[in-house]
C-alpha positions as CSV (number, residue, x, y, z in Angstrom):
1,X,3.0,20.4,-13.9
2,X,0.4,23.4,-14.2
3,X,-3.2,23.0,-13.6
4,X,-5.6,26.0,-13.9
5,X,-9.0,24.5,-12.7
6,X,-7.8,23.5,-9.2
7,X,-6.6,25.7,-6.2
8,X,-3.4,24.1,-5.9
9,X,-2.7,26.4,-2.4
10,X,-6.0,25.3,-0.8
11,X,-5.6,21.6,-1.8
12,X,-2.0,21.5,-0.4
13,X,-3.5,22.1,3.1
14,X,-4.7,18.4,3.0
15,X,-1.8,16.4,2.2
16,X,-3.3,13.3,1.6
17,X,-5.9,14.8,-0.9
18,X,-3.2,16.5,-2.5
19,X,-1.3,13.6,-3.2
20,X,-3.8,11.5,-4.6
21,X,-5.0,14.4,-6.8
22,X,-1.3,15.1,-8.0
23,X,-0.8,11.2,-8.7
24,X,-4.0,11.1,-10.9
25,X,-3.1,14.2,-12.6
26,X,0.4,13.0,-13.5
27,X,-1.0,9.6,-14.5
28,X,-3.8,10.8,-16.9
29,X,-2.0,13.9,-18.4
30,X,1.6,13.0,-18.6
31,X,4.5,13.3,-16.4
32,X,6.2,16.4,-18.2
33,X,9.7,15.0,-17.2
34,X,8.7,14.1,-13.8
35,X,8.9,10.6,-12.2
36,X,6.4,9.1,-10.1
37,X,7.5,8.3,-6.4
38,X,7.2,4.7,-5.9
39,X,6.7,4.6,-2.3
40,X,4.1,7.5,-2.7
41,X,2.4,5.3,-5.5
42,X,2.4,2.3,-3.4
43,X,0.8,3.9,-0.7
44,X,-1.9,5.4,-2.8
45,X,-2.9,3.2,-5.6
46,X,-5.9,1.9,-4.0
47,X,-7.3,5.3,-3.6
48,X,-6.7,6.5,-7.2
49,X,-9.4,7.1,-9.5
50,X,-8.0,6.1,-12.9
51,X,-8.6,3.9,-15.6
52,X,-8.6,0.1,-14.1
53,X,-6.6,-1.1,-16.7
54,X,-3.7,1.8,-16.0
55,X,-4.3,1.0,-12.3
56,X,-3.9,-2.8,-13.0
57,X,-0.7,-2.1,-15.1
58,X,0.7,0.1,-12.5
59,X,0.3,-2.6,-9.6
60,X,2.0,-5.1,-11.9
61,X,5.1,-2.9,-12.2
62,X,5.2,-2.2,-8.4
63,X,5.0,-6.0,-7.6
64,X,7.5,-7.1,-10.4
65,X,10.2,-4.9,-9.2
């Protein structure tokens, strides 16, 4: 994943913010062959700023498995 508008090196100094930002980027702009980490998604789903329907669907998938 490549992002030109964010200084990823600076953001990595704040692991929680980086994890949330990365998940939002992957969900909103595509995975590019990556897979979402289920544990990371479960830990941060309430903190994500994504489309409510996407969030609801991801929550459904997490709880149905």
